[in-house]
C-alpha positions in Angstrom: -15.2 20.0 9.1 -15.6 17.0 6.8 -18.0 17.4 4.1 -19.1 13.9 4.3 -20.1 12.3 7.7 -16.3 10.6 7.4 -13.0 10.4 5.9 -13.3 7.6 4.1 -17.2 8.8 2.2 -15.1 12.6 1.8 -12.6 10.5 0.3 -14.7 8.3 -2.4 -17.1 11.8 -3.5 -14.6 11.7 -6.0 -12.5 8.3 -6.1 -15.4 6.4 -6.3 -13.4 3.3 -7.8 -11.4 3.1 -4.6 -15.2 2.2 -2.3 -15.3 -1.3 -3.3 -16.7 -4.0 -2.3 -14.0 -5.8 -3.0 -14.0 -9.9 -2.8 -10.3 -9.1 -1.1 -10.4 -5.8 0.9 -7.3 -4.5 2.6 -8.6 -3.8 5.7 -7.1 0.0 6.6 -9.1 1.0 3.1 -12.2 0.3 4.5 -10.9 1.6 8.3 -9.6 5.3 7.0 -7.6 6.4 4.0 -5.2 8.4 6.3 -3.6 5.5 7.4 -1.4 5.5 4.1 -2.2 8.4 2.7 -2.1 12.0 3.5 -5.2 14.0 1.4 -3.4 17.5 2.0 -0.7 16.9 0.0 2.5 14.7 0.0 6.1 14.7 -1.9 5.7 11.5 -2.3 3.6 9.6 -5.7 -0.9 9.3 -5.4 0.0 11.0 -1.0 1.4 8.5 0.5 2.6 9.6 4.1 5.7 6.9 3.2 7.8 5.4 0.8 6.7 1.6 -0.5 7.8 -0.4 1.6 8.3 1.6 4.7 4.3 2.6 4.9 3.6 -1.0 4.3 5.8 -2.5 6.9 4.3 -0.5 9.4 2.1 -2.9 9.6 3.4 -6.2 7.7 5.7 -8.5 8.7 9.1 -9.5 5.9 8.8 -12.9 8.2 8.1 -15.4 5.1 8.7 -13.5 2.6 11.4 -12.2 0.0 11.3 -8.9 1.1 13.5 -6.8 3.7 13.7 -2.8 4.5 15.9 -0.6 2.3 19.4 -0.7 3.9 22.7 -0.1 2.6 22.9 -3.9 3.5 20.1 -4.9 1.4 20.3 -3.9 -2.0 21.8 -6.2 -4.7 25.4 -6.9 -4.2 25.4 -5.2 -0.9 25.5 -8.7 0.2 21.8 -8.5 1.1 20.6 -9.9 -1.9 17.0 -9.1 -0.7 16.6 -6.0 -1.7 15.7 -6.4 -5.7 12.3 -7.2 -4.3 12.0 -3.7 -2.8 13.5 -1.2 -5.7 11.2 1.1 -8.0 8.0 0.7 -6.2 8.4 -1.4 -3.4 5.8 -4.3 -2.9 4.0 -2.5 -5.0 5.6 -4.4 -8.0 3.5 -7.6 -7.4 1.3 -6.4 -5.0 -0.9 -4.1 -7.1 -3.8 -3.9 -5.9 -3.4 -2.7 -2.5 -6.8 -1.3 -2.4 -8.9 -4.7 -3.1 -9.4 -7.1 -5.3 -12.6 -8.9 -7.0 -10.4 -11.6 -9.0 -11.1 -15.0 -7.6 -7.6 -15.9 -7.3 -7.0 -12.6 -5.8 -6.4 -12.8 -1.9 -2.3 -11.6 -2.3 -3.9 -8.2 -4.1 -2.0 -9.3 -6.7 -4.7 -9.3 -9.0 
């Protein structure tokens, strides 16, 4: 019962700025908005299905990156040390252009 042929086309009728094309595109964005968002409501900001970093870590590994999943041991002062990278917004603290970027140095979706 979609208004348009696909979920993404339906979302883009109101959210055209997320459509792209982007020089550096985040693959799930092009595939299906519902991989990350609940279109009919969520208790999380921007209708996310999970909060970052847990949402991001469903697909992205922490290997070679200074992040670790939220645990009682990963928060600062608890012996983990890596939690400082994940507080107050998680991955989007640095990777703010999660839908895509047109900046020449935006391959890591940071600009």
